[in-house]
Backbone of each chain as nested JSON, in Angstrom:
{
  "chains": [
    {"id": "A", "residues": [
      {"number": 1, "name": "MET", "atoms": {"N": [-8.835, -13.707, 11.438], "CA": [-7.511, -13.614, 11.212], "C": [-6.738, -12.099, 10.863]}},
      {"number": 2, "name": "ALA", "atoms": {"N": [-5.876, -11.915, 11.705], "CA": [-5.209, -10.568, 11.418], "C": [-3.916, -10.666, 10.449]}},
      {"number": 3, "name": "HIS", "atoms": {"N": [-3.484, -9.555, 10.079], "CA": [-2.617, -9.537, 8.7], "C": [-1.407, -8.912, 9.538]}},
      {"number": 4, "name": "PHE", "atoms": {"N": [0.019, -9.187, 8.868], "CA": [1.199, -9.148, 9.25], "C": [2.138, -8.599, 8.24]}},
      {"number": 5, "name": "MET", "atoms": {"N": [3.141, -7.65, 8.55], "CA": [4.261, -7.457, 7.519], "C": [5.338, -7.834, 8.442]}},
      {"number": 6, "name": "ASP", "atoms": {"N": [6.42, -8.564, 8.035], "CA": [7.425, -8.857, 8.879], "C": [8.918, -8.592, 8.075]}},
      {"number": 7, "name": "ILE", "atoms": {"N": [9.807, -8.117, 8.674], "CA": [11.199, -7.804, 8.262], "C": [12.294, -8.451, 8.426]}},
      {"number": 8, "name": "HIS", "atoms": {"N": [12.844, -9.132, 7.652], "CA": [14.312, -9.61, 7.83], "C": [15.41, -8.642, 7.404]}},
      {"number": 9, "name": "LYS", "atoms": {"N": [16.338, -8.617, 8.206], "CA": [17.348, -7.654, 7.87], "C": [18.747, -7.896, 7.422]}},
      {"number": 10, "name": "ASN", "atoms": {"N": [18.918, -9.569, 7.372], "CA": [20.18, -9.869, 7.004], "C": [20.335, -10.751, 6.082]}},
      {"number": 11, "name": "MET", "atoms": {"N": [19.82, -10.612, 4.878], "CA": [19.855, -11.455, 3.644], "C": [20.37, -10.895, 2.486]}},
      {"number": 12, "name": "LYS", "atoms": {"N": [21.621, -10.294, 2.651], "CA": [22.426, -9.542, 1.408], "C": [22.498, -10.735, 0.386]}},
      {"number": 13, "name": "GLY", "atoms": {"N": [22.511, -10.38, -0.866], "CA": [22.85, -11.381, -1.831], "C": [21.775, -12.316, -1.997]}},
      {"number": 14, "name": "LEU", "atoms": {"N": [20.622, -12.193, -1.26], "CA": [19.527, -13.245, -1.6], "C": [19.108, -13.506, -3.027]}},
      {"number": 15, "name": "THR", "atoms": {"N": [18.729, -14.558, -3.477], "CA": [18.464, -15.004, -5.105], "C": [16.978, -15.252, -5.112]}},
      {"number": 16, "name": "LYS", "atoms": {"N": [16.466, -15.146, -6.081], "CA": [15.122, -15.677, -6.102], "C": [14.803, -17.213, -5.696]}},
      {"number": 17, "name": "ASP", "atoms": {"N": [15.765, -18.064, -6.018], "CA": [15.707, -19.566, -5.464], "C": [15.626, -19.531, -4.163]}},
      {"number": 18, "name": "GLN", "atoms": {"N": [16.651, -18.855, -3.434], "CA": [16.851, -18.571, -2.089], "C": [15.456, -18.121, -1.272]}},
      {"number": 19, "name": "LEU", "atoms": {"N": [14.81, -17.366, -1.967], "CA": [13.641, -16.72, -1.368], "C": [12.663, -17.791, -1.427]}},
      {"number": 20, "name": "LEU", "atoms": {"N": [12.605, -18.213, -2.559], "CA": [11.511, -19.342, -2.862], "C": [11.703, -20.438, -2.056]}},
      {"number": 21, "name": "GLU", "atoms": {"N": [12.832, -20.964, -1.552], "CA": [13.1, -21.941, -0.604], "C": [12.685, -21.709, 0.741]}},
      {"number": 22, "name": "ALA", "atoms": {"N": [13.073, -20.461, 1.098], "CA": [12.7, -19.937, 2.409], "C": [11.452, -19.885, 2.645]}},
      {"number": 23, "name": "HIS", "atoms": {"N": [10.626, -19.381, 1.527], "CA": [9.293, -19.485, 1.565], "C": [8.505, -20.65, 1.786]}},
      {"number": 24, "name": "ASN", "atoms": {"N": [8.825, -21.591, 0.969], "CA": [8.454, -23.041, 1.046], "C": [8.697, -23.62, 2.157]}},
      {"number": 25, "name": "GLN", "atoms": {"N": [9.761, -23.262, 2.998], "CA": [9.905, -23.928, 4.256], "C": [8.949, -23.105, 5.268]}},
      {"number": 26, "name": "ASP", "atoms": {"N": [8.645, -22.005, 5.106], "CA": [7.233, -21.514, 5.945], "C": [6.118, -22.142, 5.598]}},
      {"number": 27, "name": "LEU", "atoms": {"N": [5.938, -22.431, 4.436], "CA": [4.634, -23.03, 4.157], "C": [4.62, -24.384, 4.753]}},
      {"number": 28, "name": "ALA", "atoms": {"N": [5.613, -25.053, 4.661], "CA": [5.63, -26.491, 5.323], "C": [5.514, -26.286, 6.928]}},
      {"number": 29, "name": "ASN", "atoms": {"N": [6.042, -25.176, 7.452], "CA": [6.121, -25.274, 8.951], "C": [5.02, -24.528, 9.28]}},
      {"number": 30, "name": "GLU", "atoms": {"N": [4.054, -23.911, 8.646], "CA": [2.863, -23.233, 9.125], "C": [1.677, -24.201, 9.134]}},
      {"number": 31, "name": "GLN", "atoms": {"N": [1.891, -25.237, 9.075], "CA": [0.677, -26.262, 8.75], "C": [0.137, -26.655, 10.416]}},
      {"number": 32, "name": "GLY", "atoms": {"N": [-1.015, -26.453, 10.562], "CA": [-1.898, -26.588, 11.851], "C": [-1.39, -25.479, 12.699]}},
      {"number": 33, "name": "THR", "atoms": {"N": [-1.037, -24.267, 12.266], "CA": [-0.669, -23.147, 13.395], "C": [-1.753, -21.995, 12.985]}},
      {"number": 34, "name": "GLY", "atoms": {"N": [-2.296, -22.101, 12.074], "CA": [-3.437, -20.997, 11.738], "C": [-2.788, -19.67, 10.961]}},
      {"number": 35, "name": "VAL", "atoms": {"N": [-1.474, -19.986, 10.744], "CA": [-0.37, -18.978, 10.012], "C": [-0.552, -19.244, 8.513]}},
      {"number": 36, "name": "HIS", "atoms": {"N": [-0.81, -18.201, 7.815], "CA": [-0.315, -18.476, 6.26], "C": [0.486, -17.302, 5.565]}},
      {"number": 37, "name": "PHE", "atoms": {"N": [1.619, -17.794, 5.118], "CA": [2.575, -16.632, 4.414], "C": [2.129, -16.734, 3.191]}},
      {"number": 38, "name": "GLN", "atoms": {"N": [1.809, -15.23, 2.719], "CA": [1.228, -15.084, 1.506], "C": [2.174, -14.732, 0.51]}},
      {"number": 39, "name": "LYS", "atoms": {"N": [3.053, -13.518, 0.781], "CA": [4.011, -13.044, -0.173], "C": [5.302, -12.693, 0.333]}},
      {"number": 40, "name": "ALA", "atoms": {"N": [6.39, -12.538, -0.576], "CA": [7.626, -12.053, 0.222], "C": [8.261, -11.236, -0.904]}},
      {"number": 41, "name": "TRP", "atoms": {"N": [8.92, -10.214, -0.449], "CA": [9.93, -9.483, -1.24], "C": [10.947, -9.211, -0.96]}},
      {"number": 42, "name": "GLY", "atoms": {"N": [12.113, -9.274, -1.624], "CA": [13.582, -9.024, -1.36], "C": [14.33, -8.038, -1.77]}},
      {"number": 43, "name": "ASP", "atoms": {"N": [15.165, -7.386, -1.239], "CA": [16.094, -6.5, -1.886], "C": [17.791, -7.001, -1.423]}},
      {"number": 44, "name": "PRO", "atoms": {"N": [18.324, -7.807, -2.294], "CA": [19.508, -8.497, -2.077], "C": [20.783, -7.634, -1.737]}},
      {"number": 45, "name": "THR", "atoms": {"N": [20.529, -6.031, -2.055], "CA": [21.584, -4.971, -1.887], "C": [21.377, -4.733, -0.414]}},
      {"number": 46, "name": "SER", "atoms": {"N": [20.307, -4.573, 0.106], "CA": [20.472, -4.351, 1.711], "C": [20.37, -5.388, 2.579]}},
      {"number": 47, "name": "GLY", "atoms": {"N": [19.598, -6.419, 1.881], "CA": [19.505, -7.461, 2.56], "C": [18.148, -7.655, 3.406]}},
      {"number": 48, "name": "TRP", "atoms": {"N": [17.326, -6.617, 2.997], "CA": [15.94, -6.813, 3.705], "C": [14.913, -7.387, 2.806]}},
      {"number": 49, "name": "VAL", "atoms": {"N": [14.148, -8.194, 3.653], "CA": [13.099, -9.04, 3.224], "C": [11.827, -8.755, 3.839]}},
      {"number": 50, "name": "PHE", "atoms": {"N": [10.629, -8.62, 3.066], "CA": [9.335, -8.29, 3.509], "C": [8.748, -9.245, 3.437]}},
      {"number": 51, "name": "CYS", "atoms": {"N": [8.109, -9.99, 4.268], "CA": [6.962, -10.97, 4.399], "C": [5.57, -10.642, 4.572]}},
      {"number": 52, "name": "LEU", "atoms": {"N": [4.455, -10.922, 3.924], "CA": [3.342, -10.663, 4.054], "C": [2.612, -12.119, 4.554]}},
      {"number": 53, "name": "SER", "atoms": {"N": [1.757, -12.039, 5.699], "CA": [1.022, -13.072, 6.264], "C": [-0.143, -12.805, 6.925]}},
      {"number": 54, "name": "GLU", "atoms": {"N": [-0.827, -13.907, 7.155], "CA": [-2.21, -13.669, 8.231], "C": [-1.859, -14.714, 9.128]}},
      {"number": 55, "name": "GLY", "atoms": {"N": [-2.224, -14.715, 10.444], "CA": [-2.354, -15.559, 11.61], "C": [-3.127, -14.83, 12.569]}},
      {"number": 56, "name": "PRO", "atoms": {"N": [-3.092, -15.564, 13.614], "CA": [-3.735, -15.422, 14.922], "C": [-3.084, -14.044, 15.642]}},
      {"number": 57, "name": "ASN", "atoms": {"N": [-1.79, -14.112, 15.552], "CA": [-0.95, -13.209, 16.222], "C": [0.458, -12.971, 15.877]}},
      {"number": 58, "name": "ARG", "atoms": {"N": [1.033, -12.002, 16.295], "CA": [2.592, -11.718, 16.315], "C": [3.413, -12.987, 16.478]}},
      {"number": 59, "name": "GLU", "atoms": {"N": [3.167, -13.56, 17.491], "CA": [4.21, -14.62, 18.253], "C": [3.796, -15.95, 17.429]}},
      {"number": 60, "name": "ALA", "atoms": {"N": [2.697, -16.066, 16.808], "CA": [2.283, -17.26, 15.805], "C": [3.283, -17.196, 14.558]}},
      {"number": 61, "name": "ILE", "atoms": {"N": [3.336, -15.979, 14.125], "CA": [3.984, -15.706, 12.8], "C": [5.555, -16.15, 13.26]}},
      {"number": 62, "name": "GLN", "atoms": {"N": [5.963, -15.508, 14.221], "CA": [7.448, -15.648, 14.686], "C": [7.774, -17.278, 14.648]}},
      {"number": 63, "name": "GLN", "atoms": {"N": [6.999, -17.804, 15.462], "CA": [7.237, -19.288, 15.728], "C": [7.384, -20.031, 14.271]}},
      {"number": 64, "name": "VAL", "atoms": {"N": [6.627, -19.603, 13.314], "CA": [7.074, -20.258, 12.048], "C": [8.165, -20.001, 11.453]}},
      {"number": 65, "name": "HIS", "atoms": {"N": [8.313, -18.618, 11.647], "CA": [9.771, -18.366, 10.948], "C": [11.058, -18.841, 11.845]}},
      {"number": 66, "name": "ARG", "atoms": {"N": [10.884, -18.971, 13.095], "CA": [11.839, -19.605, 13.861], "C": [12.057, -21.285, 13.457]}},
      {"number": 67, "name": "ARG", "atoms": {"N": [11.008, -21.846, 13.258], "CA": [10.676, -23.199, 12.814], "C": [11.778, -23.578, 11.49]}},
      {"number": 68, "name": "SER", "atoms": {"N": [11.611, -22.331, 10.545], "CA": [12.21, -22.35, 9.423], "C": [13.759, -21.948, 9.6]}},
      {"number": 69, "name": "GLY", "atoms": {"N": [14.174, -21.673, 10.65], "CA": [15.583, -21.074, 10.803], "C": [15.822, -19.695, 10.488]}},
      {"number": 70, "name": "HIS", "atoms": {"N": [14.616, -18.934, 10.115], "CA": [15.01, -17.365, 9.754], "C": [13.894, -16.841, 10.607]}},
      {"number": 71, "name": "PRO", "atoms": {"N": [14.188, -16.408, 11.836], "CA": [13.219, -15.615, 12.637], "C": [13.124, -14.036, 11.991]}},
      {"number": 72, "name": "ALA", "atoms": {"N": [12.283, -13.249, 12.151], "CA": [12.089, -11.836, 11.721], "C": [12.63, -10.957, 12.805]}},
      {"number": 73, "name": "ASP", "atoms": {"N": [13.248, -9.901, 12.134], "CA": [13.799, -8.798, 12.988], "C": [12.637, -8.096, 13.549]}},
      {"number": 74, "name": "GLU", "atoms": {"N": [11.793, -7.872, 12.742], "CA": [10.702, -6.905, 13.307], "C": [9.181, -7.511, 12.489]}},
      {"number": 75, "name": "ILE", "atoms": {"N": [8.035, -7.504, 13.242], "CA": [6.902, -7.838, 12.885], "C": [5.834, -6.786, 13.028]}},
      {"number": 76, "name": "PHE", "atoms": {"N": [5.207, -6.533, 12.103], "CA": [4.078, -5.202, 12.374], "C": [2.807, -5.812, 12.203]}},
      {"number": 77, "name": "GLU", "atoms": {"N": [1.642, -5.913, 13.061], "CA": [0.518, -6.045, 12.34], "C": [-0.173, -4.949, 11.501]}},
      {"number": 78, "name": "VAL", "atoms": {"N": [-0.985, -5.173, 10.514], "CA": [-1.232, -4.322, 9.561], "C": [-2.613, -4.27, 9.205]}},
      {"number": 79, "name": "PRO", "atoms": {"N": [-3.507, -3.791, 10.132], "CA": [-4.886, -4.025, 10.173], "C": [-5.655, -3.233, 9.078]}},
      {"number": 80, "name": "VAL", "atoms": {"N": [-4.848, -2.127, 8.543], "CA": [-5.54, -1.136, 7.435], "C": [-4.611, -1.601, 6.203]}},
      {"number": 81, "name": "SER", "atoms": {"N": [-5.14, -1.526, 5.096], "CA": [-4.444, -1.764, 3.808], "C": [-5.603, -1.351, 2.557]}},
      {"number": 82, "name": "VAL", "atoms": {"N": [-4.55, -1.013, 1.323], "CA": [-5.574, -0.915, 0.265], "C": [-4.844, -1.614, -0.842]}},
      {"number": 83, "name": "GLU", "atoms": {"N": [-5.771, -2.44, -1.389], "CA": [-5.107, -3.273, -2.71], "C": [-6.004, -3.165, -3.87]}}
    ]},
    {"id": "B", "residues": [
      {"number": 1, "name": "MET", "atoms": {"N": [10.225, -2.707, -15.946], "CA": [9.764, -1.675, -14.603], "C": [10.565, -2.524, -13.368]}},
      {"number": 2, "name": "ALA", "atoms": {"N": [10.908, -1.888, -12.541], "CA": [11.46, -2.298, -11.056], "C": [10.339, -2.175, -10.157]}},
      {"number": 3, "name": "HIS", "atoms": {"N": [10.481, -3.179, -9.051], "CA": [9.568, -3.098, -8.21], "C": [10.072, -2.387, -6.704]}},
      {"number": 4, "name": "PHE", "atoms": {"N": [9.306, -1.804, -5.961], "CA": [9.886, -1.108, -5.019], "C": [9.032, -1.469, -3.696]}},
      {"number": 5, "name": "MET", "atoms": {"N": [9.471, -1.665, -2.422], "CA": [8.676, -1.287, -1.092], "C": [9.356, -0.269, -0.519]}},
      {"number": 6, "name": "ASP", "atoms": {"N": [8.323, 0.89, -0.142], "CA": [8.681, 1.85, 0.672], "C": [8.292, 2.246, 1.979]}},
      {"number": 7, "name": "ILE", "atoms": {"N": [8.713, 2.581, 2.944], "CA": [8.245, 2.623, 4.4], "C": [8.269, 4.254, 4.91]}},
      {"number": 8, "name": "HIS", "atoms": {"N": [6.775, 4.418, 5.502], "CA": [6.717, 5.627, 5.976], "C": [6.657, 5.188, 7.794]}},
      {"number": 9, "name": "LYS", "atoms": {"N": [7.322, 6.045, 8.403], "CA": [7.321, 5.766, 9.784], "C": [6.485, 6.417, 10.957]}},
      {"number": 10, "name": "ASN", "atoms": {"N": [5.755, 7.309, 10.364], "CA": [5.218, 8.424, 11.313], "C": [3.949, 8.553, 10.933]}},
      {"number": 11, "name": "MET", "atoms": {"N": [2.993, 7.617, 10.879], "CA": [1.512, 7.669, 10.619], "C": [0.869, 6.844, 11.56]}},
      {"number": 12, "name": "LYS", "atoms": {"N": [1.13, 7.06, 13.117], "CA": [0.348, 6.741, 14.088], "C": [-1.292, 7.257, 14.026]}},
      {"number": 13, "name": "GLY", "atoms": {"N": [-2.055, 6.015, 14.287], "CA": [-3.196, 6.454, 14.548], "C": [-4.148, 6.402, 13.06]}},
      {"number": 14, "name": "LEU", "atoms": {"N": [-3.325, 6.044, 11.882], "CA": [-3.912, 5.854, 10.746], "C": [-5.034, 5.033, 10.549]}},
      {"number": 15, "name": "THR", "atoms": {"N": [-5.953, 5.56, 9.847], "CA": [-7.239, 4.93, 9.532], "C": [-7.347, 4.39, 8.226]}},
      {"number": 16, "name": "LYS", "atoms": {"N": [-8.301, 3.653, 7.908], "CA": [-8.553, 2.814, 6.688], "C": [-8.78, 3.998, 5.567]}},
      {"number": 17, "name": "ASP", "atoms": {"N": [-9.701, 4.808, 6.154], "CA": [-9.795, 6.165, 4.95], "C": [-8.871, 7.021, 4.842]}},
      {"number": 18, "name": "GLN", "atoms": {"N": [-7.822, 7.144, 5.827], "CA": [-6.632, 7.974, 5.596], "C": [-5.719, 7.332, 4.495]}},
      {"number": 19, "name": "LEU", "atoms": {"N": [-5.566, 6.013, 4.842], "CA": [-4.66, 5.261, 3.799], "C": [-5.192, 5.211, 2.608]}},
      {"number": 20, "name": "LEU", "atoms": {"N": [-6.391, 5.015, 2.402], "CA": [-7.231, 5.215, 1.302], "C": [-7.015, 6.591, 0.189]}},
      {"number": 21, "name": "GLU", "atoms": {"N": [-7.196, 7.761, 1.067], "CA": [-6.7, 9.098, 0.739], "C": [-5.393, 9.132, 0.259]}},
      {"number": 22, "name": "ALA", "atoms": {"N": [-4.477, 8.815, 1.049], "CA": [-2.941, 8.84, 0.758], "C": [-2.735, 8.122, -0.627]}},
      {"number": 23, "name": "HIS", "atoms": {"N": [-3.412, 6.962, -0.546], "CA": [-3.175, 5.991, -1.685], "C": [-3.87, 6.782, -3.129]}},
      {"number": 24, "name": "ASN", "atoms": {"N": [-5.109, 7.083, -2.777], "CA": [-5.587, 7.959, -4.142], "C": [-4.898, 9.018, -4.546]}},
      {"number": 25, "name": "GLN", "atoms": {"N": [-4.027, 9.786, -3.633], "CA": [-3.262, 10.977, -3.875], "C": [-1.91, 10.533, -4.824]}},
      {"number": 26, "name": "ASP", "atoms": {"N": [-1.635, 9.358, -4.401], "CA": [-0.325, 8.868, -5.314], "C": [-0.784, 8.386, -6.483]}},
      {"number": 27, "name": "LEU", "atoms": {"N": [-1.79, 7.794, -6.79], "CA": [-2.368, 7.465, -7.942], "C": [-2.877, 8.604, -8.988]}},
      {"number": 28, "name": "ALA", "atoms": {"N": [-3.36, 9.682, -8.391], "CA": [-3.331, 11.135, -9.088], "C": [-2.099, 11.655, -9.411]}},
      {"number": 29, "name": "ASN", "atoms": {"N": [-1.064, 11.437, -8.463], "CA": [0.265, 12.089, -8.904], "C": [1.291, 11.336, -9.658]}},
      {"number": 30, "name": "GLU", "atoms": {"N": [0.992, 10.064, -9.693], "CA": [1.642, 9.211, -10.32], "C": [1.566, 9.383, -12.204]}},
      {"number": 31, "name": "GLN", "atoms": {"N": [0.588, 10.035, -12.544], "CA": [0.395, 10.189, -13.861], "C": [1.315, 10.7, -14.869]}},
      {"number": 32, "name": "GLY", "atoms": {"N": [1.842, 10.039, -15.843], "CA": [2.684, 10.667, -16.629], "C": [4.311, 10.064, -15.876]}},
      {"number": 33, "name": "THR", "atoms": {"N": [4.389, 9.597, -14.95], "CA": [5.825, 9.29, -14.234], "C": [6.365, 8.088, -14.763]}},
      {"number": 34, "name": "GLY", "atoms": {"N": [5.356, 7.059, -14.96], "CA": [5.93, 5.403, -15.256], "C": [5.956, 4.825, -13.825]}},
      {"number": 35, "name": "VAL", "atoms": {"N": [5.357, 5.51, -12.758], "CA": [5.372, 5.021, -11.471], "C": [3.786, 4.359, -11.245]}},
      {"number": 36, "name": "HIS", "atoms": {"N": [3.594, 3.379, -10.99], "CA": [2.226, 2.852, -10.082], "C": [2.355, 2.341, -8.832]}},
      {"number": 37, "name": "PHE", "atoms": {"N": [1.651, 2.784, -7.975], "CA": [1.363, 2.378, -6.594], "C": [0.439, 1.489, -6.82]}},
      {"number": 38, "name": "GLN", "atoms": {"N": [0.869, -0.006, -6.169], "CA": [-0.067, -1.095, -6.163], "C": [-0.875, -1.428, -4.998]}},
      {"number": 39, "name": "LYS", "atoms": {"N": [-0.088, -1.382, -3.87], "CA": [-0.971, -1.653, -2.752], "C": [-0.031, -0.928, -1.33]}},
      {"number": 40, "name": "ALA", "atoms": {"N": [-0.931, -0.955, -0.405], "CA": [-0.185, -0.39, 0.837], "C": [-0.682, -1.093, 2.006]}},
      {"number": 41, "name": "TRP", "atoms": {"N": [-0.082, -1.072, 3.028], "CA": [-0.447, -1.691, 4.308], "C": [0.051, -1.114, 5.488]}},
      {"number": 42, "name": "GLY", "atoms": {"N": [-0.868, -0.641, 6.486], "CA": [-0.287, 0.199, 7.392], "C": [-0.725, -0.441, 8.797]}},
      {"number": 43, "name": "ASP", "atoms": {"N": [0.004, 0.118, 9.99], "CA": [-0.027, -0.396, 11.217], "C": [-0.259, 0.865, 12.027]}},
      {"number": 44, "name": "PRO", "atoms": {"N": [-1.531, 1.267, 12.39], "CA": [-1.563, 2.284, 13.127], "C": [-1.083, 2.638, 14.597]}},
      {"number": 45, "name": "THR", "atoms": {"N": [-0.544, 1.373, 15.11], "CA": [0.03, 1.459, 16.518], "C": [1.613, 1.917, 16.295]}},
      {"number": 46, "name": "SER", "atoms": {"N": [2.204, 1.391, 15.463], "CA": [3.556, 1.929, 15.316], "C": [3.714, 3.013, 14.521]}},
      {"number": 47, "name": "GLY", "atoms": {"N": [2.645, 3.271, 13.578], "CA": [2.726, 4.395, 12.628], "C": [3.532, 4.022, 11.325]}},
      {"number": 48, "name": "TRP", "atoms": {"N": [4.186, 2.667, 11.057], "CA": [4.833, 2.57, 9.895], "C": [3.797, 1.823, 8.923]}},
      {"number": 49, "name": "VAL", "atoms": {"N": [3.747, 2.466, 7.547], "CA": [3.026, 2.12, 6.377], "C": [3.994, 1.558, 5.473]}},
      {"number": 50, "name": "PHE", "atoms": {"N": [3.675, 0.61, 4.765], "CA": [4.24, 0.001, 3.513], "C": [3.738, 0.087, 2.303]}},
      {"number": 51, "name": "CYS", "atoms": {"N": [4.488, 0.554, 1.384], "CA": [3.802, 0.903, -0.009], "C": [4.476, 0.055, -1.119]}},
      {"number": 52, "name": "LEU", "atoms": {"N": [3.892, -0.893, -1.932], "CA": [4.39, -1.601, -2.72], "C": [4.009, -0.962, -4.222]}},
      {"number": 53, "name": "SER", "atoms": {"N": [5.249, -0.619, -4.851], "CA": [5.031, 0.159, -6.278], "C": [5.87, -0.56, -7.36]}},
      {"number": 54, "name": "GLU", "atoms": {"N": [5.751, -0.14, -8.581], "CA": [6.587, -0.244, -9.624], "C": [6.875, 1.052, -10.313]}},
      {"number": 55, "name": "GLY", "atoms": {"N": [8.132, 1.132, -10.855], "CA": [8.537, 2.343, -11.551], "C": [9.9, 2.489, -12.078]}},
      {"number": 56, "name": "PRO", "atoms": {"N": [10.514, 3.425, -12.699], "CA": [11.617, 3.24, -13.137], "C": [12.822, 3.205, -12.396]}},
      {"number": 57, "name": "ASN", "atoms": {"N": [12.917, 3.985, -11.221], "CA": [13.581, 4.263, -10.372], "C": [13.337, 4.627, -8.966]}},
      {"number": 58, "name": "ARG", "atoms": {"N": [14.158, 4.66, -7.603], "CA": [13.743, 4.968, -6.752], "C": [13.398, 6.527, -6.493]}},
      {"number": 59, "name": "GLU", "atoms": {"N": [14.26, 7.157, -7.139], "CA": [13.824, 8.865, -7.061], "C": [12.195, 9.044, -7.69]}},
      {"number": 60, "name": "ALA", "atoms": {"N": [12.029, 8.172, -8.648], "CA": [10.66, 8.439, -9.174], "C": [9.538, 8.359, -8.305]}},
      {"number": 61, "name": "ILE", "atoms": {"N": [9.707, 7.03, -7.551], "CA": [8.728, 6.663, -6.465], "C": [8.898, 7.841, -5.595]}},
      {"number": 62, "name": "GLN", "atoms": {"N": [9.791, 8.333, -5.038], "CA": [10.054, 9.308, -3.902], "C": [9.378, 10.864, -4.412]}},
      {"number": 63, "name": "GLN", "atoms": {"N": [9.475, 10.967, -5.698], "CA": [8.911, 12.14, -6.258], "C": [7.378, 12.234, -6.21]}},
      {"number": 64, "name": "VAL", "atoms": {"N": [6.597, 11.027, -6.564], "CA": [5.527, 11.118, -6.674], "C": [4.834, 11.05, -4.925]}},
      {"number": 65, "name": "HIS", "atoms": {"N": [5.476, 10.52, -4.171], "CA": [5.055, 10.545, -2.828], "C": [5.272, 12.037, -2.218]}},
      {"number": 66, "name": "ARG", "atoms": {"N": [6.072, 12.645, -2.948], "CA": [6.579, 14.034, -2.15], "C": [5.416, 15.103, -2.671]}},
      {"number": 67, "name": "ARG", "atoms": {"N": [5.004, 14.711, -4.028], "CA": [3.967, 15.462, -4.709], "C": [2.68, 15.484, -3.929]}},
      {"number": 68, "name": "SER", "atoms": {"N": [2.621, 14.107, -3.293], "CA": [1.491, 13.703, -2.349], "C": [1.616, 14.459, -1.03]}},
      {"number": 69, "name": "GLY", "atoms": {"N": [2.673, 14.638, -0.547], "CA": [3.113, 15.511, 0.824], "C": [3.376, 14.517, 1.782]}},
      {"number": 70, "name": "HIS", "atoms": {"N": [3.721, 13.127, 1.307], "CA": [4.079, 12.195, 2.349], "C": [5.345, 11.206, 1.73]}},
      {"number": 71, "name": "PRO", "atoms": {"N": [6.315, 12.333, 1.669], "CA": [7.878, 11.454, 1.357], "C": [7.897, 10.06, 2.24]}},
      {"number": 72, "name": "ALA", "atoms": {"N": [8.644, 9.22, 1.716], "CA": [8.904, 7.919, 2.375], "C": [10.22, 8.038, 3.25]}},
      {"number": 73, "name": "ASP", "atoms": {"N": [10.202, 7.21, 4.267], "CA": [11.459, 7.535, 5.087], "C": [12.43, 6.311, 4.362]}},
      {"number": 74, "name": "GLU", "atoms": {"N": [11.999, 5.445, 3.755], "CA": [13.075, 4.404, 3.303], "C": [12.55, 3.896, 1.9]}},
      {"number": 75, "name": "ILE", "atoms": {"N": [13.37, 3.411, 1.034], "CA": [12.84, 3.043, -0.084], "C": [13.679, 1.822, -0.598]}},
      {"number": 76, "name": "PHE", "atoms": {"N": [13.19, 0.746, -0.582], "CA": [13.957, -0.547, -1.019], "C": [13.585, -1.18, -2.48]}},
      {"number": 77, "name": "GLU", "atoms": {"N": [14.428, -1.241, -3.468], "CA": [14.181, -1.95, -4.451], "C": [14.087, -3.481, -4.276]}},
      {"number": 78, "name": "VAL", "atoms": {"N": [13.114, -4.313, -4.749], "CA": [12.771, -5.563, -4.343], "C": [12.764, -6.237, -5.531]}},
      {"number": 79, "name": "PRO", "atoms": {"N": [14.1, -6.715, -6.362], "CA": [13.968, -7.399, -7.479], "C": [13.526, -8.858, -7.384]}},
      {"number": 80, "name": "VAL", "atoms": {"N": [13.567, -9.328, -6.14], "CA": [13.181, -10.673, -5.945], "C": [11.829, -10.671, -5.277]}},
      {"number": 81, "name": "SER", "atoms": {"N": [10.831, -11.511, -5.818], "CA": [9.587, -11.789, -4.816], "C": [9.191, -13.137, -5.163]}},
      {"number": 82, "name": "VAL", "atoms": {"N": [8.096, -13.751, -4.085], "CA": [7.686, -14.892, -4.238], "C": [5.987, -14.708, -3.815]}},
      {"number": 83, "name": "GLU", "atoms": {"N": [5.133, -14.711, -4.87], "CA": [3.577, -14.293, -4.726], "C": [2.76, -15.76, -5.091]}}
    ]}
  ]
}
């Protein structure tokens, strides 16, 4: 499985509850796709949200986000990491 | 402590060892600043690197990155998260 960081740029005013709801939609819609959304971080001031996921490829990530009604603006594959 | 996601946009060809070295520089330079760099993810193809940290404010994050010789291009405070 590859790892991805995707960015949404239009979520100004986002609350914790809204981020949780969006994440739960992704978790419901990822079933059977090989995608798993792991974490998400949001900046309500700029409206940028970052989602960390794993999955087979970039398009699979976007397809789950589309089903949830919030396609990503950019998706980066992140094969190197330090945790 | 606040949480931050920062982005570096000019690290094409980045290797795992280089990311680890850059992260270790940040860990050395954050001492006494109240900043802690937690994780980092890199995309060698686009050259984008994402760093997750905590600290007192955006400027403190940038100051550590500057000491390490790799100032961030953008820094977002991310007060909402799902993990």
